[in-house]
C-alpha positions in Angstrom: 12.8 12.6 -20.1 16.5 13.0 -20.1 19.0 14.3 -22.7 21.3 12.2 -24.8 23.7 12.4 -27.7 23.5 11.1 -31.2 26.8 9.5 -32.3 27.2 7.8 -35.7 23.5 8.4 -36.4 22.3 6.5 -33.4 21.4 7.6 -29.8 24.0 7.0 -27.1 23.0 5.7 -23.7 23.4 8.7 -21.4 24.6 6.6 -18.5 27.4 4.9 -20.4 28.3 1.8 -22.4 26.6 -1.5 -21.7 28.6 -3.7 -24.0 25.7 -4.3 -26.3 25.0 -2.3 -29.4 21.6 -1.8 -31.2 18.1 -1.9 -29.8 18.4 -5.4 -28.2 15.0 -6.4 -26.8 13.7 -2.9 -26.7 11.2 -1.6 -29.2 12.7 1.8 -29.9 16.1 3.4 -30.4 16.9 5.8 -27.6 14.6 6.1 -24.6 11.8 3.5 -24.2 9.3 5.0 -21.8 7.5 3.0 -19.2 5.0 3.6 -16.4 5.2 1.7 -13.1 2.4 1.8 -10.4 3.5 0.7 -6.9 0.1 -0.2 -5.5 0.2 -0.5 -1.7 -1.8 -1.1 1.5 -1.0 -1.6 5.1 -0.5 -5.2 6.2 -3.2 -6.0 8.8 -3.6 -8.8 11.4 -6.8 -10.9 12.0 -8.4 -8.1 14.0 -7.8 -5.5 11.3 -5.0 -3.6 13.2 -1.9 -2.6 11.3 1.1 -4.9 11.6 4.3 -3.2 12.7 7.9 -4.1 12.6 10.4 -2.2 14.7 7.8 0.4 15.4 6.9 1.1 11.8 3.8 -0.1 9.9 4.4 -2.9 7.3 3.4 -2.3 3.7 2.1 -4.9 1.2 2.2 -4.2 -2.6 0.8 -5.9 -5.7 3.4 -8.0 -7.4 3.2 -9.9 -10.6 5.4 -12.8 -11.7 6.7 -12.1 -15.2 5.9 -14.7 -17.8 9.2 -14.1 -19.6 11.7 -14.3 -16.8 9.8 -15.7 -13.9 10.9 -12.8 -11.7 8.5 -10.9 -9.5 7.9 -7.3 -10.6 5.6 -4.3 -10.4 2.6 -4.6 -12.9 3.8 -1.8 -15.2 4.6 -1.5 -18.9 5.5 0.5 -21.9 3.9 3.8 -22.7 2.7 3.3 -26.3 2.7 6.2 -28.8 -0.2 8.5 -28.2 -0.9 7.2 -24.7 -0.4 9.2 -21.5 1.5 7.9 -18.5 -1.8 7.9 -16.4 -3.6 5.8 -19.0 -0.7 3.4 -19.2 -0.5 3.0 -15.4 -4.2 2.0 -15.3 -4.1 -0.1 -18.4 -1.1 -2.2 -17.4 -2.4 -2.7 -13.8 -5.7 -3.8 -15.2 -4.2 -6.2 -17.8 -1.5 -7.8 -15.6 -3.1 -7.8 -12.1 -6.8 -8.0 -12.9 -6.8 -9.9 -16.2 -8.9 -7.2 -17.9 -8.1 -8.5 -21.4 -10.1 -11.7 -20.7 -13.0 -9.9 -19.0 -16.5 -9.5 -20.4 -17.6 -6.0 -21.4 -19.5 -5.6 -18.1 -16.5 -6.8 -16.1 -14.2 -4.5 -18.0 -16.5 -1.6 -17.2 -16.5 -2.4 -13.5 -12.7 -2.9 -13.5 -12.2 0.5 -15.2 -14.5 2.2 -12.7 -12.6 0.7 -9.7 -9.2 1.5 -11.2 -10.2 5.1 -12.1 -11.4 5.7 -8.6 -8.4 4.1 -6.9 -5.8 5.6 -9.2 -7.1 9.2 -9.0 -4.7 10.3 -6.3 -1.2 8.8 -6.8 2.1 10.2 -5.6 4.9 10.5 -8.2 8.0 8.8 -6.7 10.5 8.9 -9.6 10.9 9.9 -13.2 14.0 9.1 -15.3 16.5 6.6 -16.4 16.4 3.1 -14.9 18.9 0.3 -14.7 17.3 -2.5 -16.7 18.8 -5.8 -18.1 17.4 -4.8 -21.6 19.4 -1.6 -21.8 22.0 -1.3 -24.6 24.4 1.3 -25.8 21.7 2.7 -28.1 18.3 1.9 -26.3 17.4 2.2 -22.7 14.5 2.3 -20.3 13.1 5.5 -18.7 10.1 5.3 -16.4 7.7 7.2 -14.3 6.8 5.6 -10.9 3.7 6.4 -9.0 2.5 5.1 -5.6 -1.2 4.4 -5.3 -1.9 3.7 -1.6 -5.1 2.3 0.0 -4.8 3.6 3.5 -8.0 2.0 4.8 -7.4 -1.4 3.0 -11.0 -1.4 1.8 -10.5 0.1 -1.7 -8.3 -2.4 -3.3 -10.0 -5.3 -1.5 -12.9 -4.9 -3.9 -10.5 -5.9 -6.7 -10.0 -9.6 -7.4 -6.4 -10.1 -8.3 -6.1 -12.4 -11.3 -2.9 -12.7 -13.4 -3.3 -11.7 -17.0 -1.6 -10.6 -20.2 2.1 -11.4 -19.7 1.9 -12.1 -16.0 2.1 -15.7 -14.8 0.9 -14.9 -11.2 -0.2 -12.0 -9.0 -0.2 -11.5 -5.3 -0.2 -9.0 -2.4 3.4 -9.2 -1.2 4.8 -8.1 2.1 7.6 -5.5 1.8 10.9 -6.3 3.5 14.6 -5.6 3.0 15.3 -9.0 1.4 12.9 -8.3 -1.5 14.2 -9.4 -4.9 12.4 -8.0 -7.9 13.0 -7.5 -11.6 15.3 -4.7 -12.8 14.9 -1.6 -10.6 11.6 -2.5 -9.1 13.0 -3.2 -5.6 14.3 0.4 -5.6 10.8 1.6 -6.6 9.2 -0.3 -3.8 11.9 1.1 -1.4 10.9 4.7 -2.6 7.2 3.9 -1.6 8.4 2.6 1.8 10.3 5.8 2.4 7.4 7.9 1.2 4.9 6.1 3.5 7.4 6.0 6.4 6.9 2.2 6.6 9.1 -0.6 7.8 11.8 -1.9 5.5 
């Protein structure tokens, strides 16, 4: 996504030194590309009306608890060689938030059908370098963030959230200013809040 220099035959982090050389925990030298879907809906009360805070509607988003760190995060992941960002967004959401890896063939078909429908109209919120604890002087994360919003609340309700792959838990989570998420994920949720003109 961005440009960077090669120094001493290795890529140099374009944002600056981190104090750690090599690839660290990342799979590639230089940029490691990810895709992060912020899946949102409006929080609703028992009668189905949107909940508001300070005159603005409140968002909920799908969060997963990472199996490696225990931190809550967006269900995204790495863009594998040959994959597109859109395919990765769908695949990672299916694996981490819907446990598609453990589904039967028929369940996988239904999950794919629902995801393809719900993810057909997302809004790009960000593309570029991200602050991530795995970044080193020679390997770093770059991501594309999309917001997939269910305005009526009926589309995503058809999906049964089940933690899978490397996620330990999954839940609809209310958005608020005290939200603490893995790496830059709080910032990504904040971008969705601003995009939807929701309460923070």
